[in-house]
N, C-alpha and C positions, 0 to 999 in steps of 0.2 A: 780663466775658470769657465766664463761661458761659453767657449769654443767645446770644452767637456761636458758642460748640460746636455750642447744643442746637440753634440751627438750621440751621450745615453740615452735623448728621445727619441731621437735616430734610430738608435738600434733597437728600444721600447716597440716602434712602431713595426719592423721591420720583424720583431717574433712576433705580435700579434699578428701581421699578415702572414707569416710563415704558418701558425698553429691553424690559421683557419685556411689556407691555402692546404694544409695537410687532412683537416677533416671535410676538405671537398673532396680529393683525391681519391681516399681512403674506399669511396663508395664505386668509383671507377672497377670496371668488369675486363679479365684479356682471359685468355683463352688457354691452355695449352692441349697437345695433341701428341697422339702417339699409334704407331701402326697405321697411315697414313688418314690418321681421321676418326679410325674404326673405334676409337679409347677421348675422350674429349672429358676434361675437366675445364670446371671458372674457375675461377678467382677472383677478388674483391684486393684493390690494395691495400686493407688493411690487413693482407697474408690471411684472409679465411676461403675456404671452399665454399665455395656458394652450389656448383651441382657437380655430379659427375655422371656422363652419359658413355655410355657402351653398347654399343652395335650390336645387332644379333647374331652378327655373322660369329662375336669372339666369343658366345658360349656354346656356341657347335662345335669349337674345339674343344671341351672342357678341361682343358689345361689349367688345374689355378693358381700353378707357379709362374706361367704366361702370363694369365692377366693380370695376377700381380705385378709384375711386372713394368706391365704397363700404363697402367692405373700409376707407379713409382715414377712412373719415368711423365708419363700426362701431367701429375702435380708438380713434379719439379720444376719441371718447363712454364707454366700455370707460376707460378709465386716467381719465377727467374724472370717472370714479362709482366709479374706485380708491380719488382721490385724495379725493373729497368723505367717503367711507366713511373713510378714514384718519382723516382729520381728526375727525371725528364722534366716533369710538370715540377717540381719544385725549383727546379737547377736556372729559372728564370729569376726568382726572386734573390738567393741564392746567388746568383755573378758564376756560377759554377762553386763554390764553395761547397769543401765536403763536410759540412755540422754533422758533428756525433748526436745521433739519434734522430735524425731527420731525413 
């Protein structure tokens, strides 16, 4: 029974460490780009879009559909990068285990 209590305490400590690290990692920012960097989207690891930068060159094209596609591509890249960064940062604590919700 003592081993079980010790293991339970270790799991609780791990959970607290994971929650703390997850909060820290959420503030990290990543950038996704499309059109060779003419469209840039910055997101944090909480999956929030923080900034969208569109180069003046894109506006000259005057193509609404193309711009929408480029923004969507940059957003998807930024969110994918954010998820990957979150996983990388937390994998040290989880030992590579895939823990749902983390």
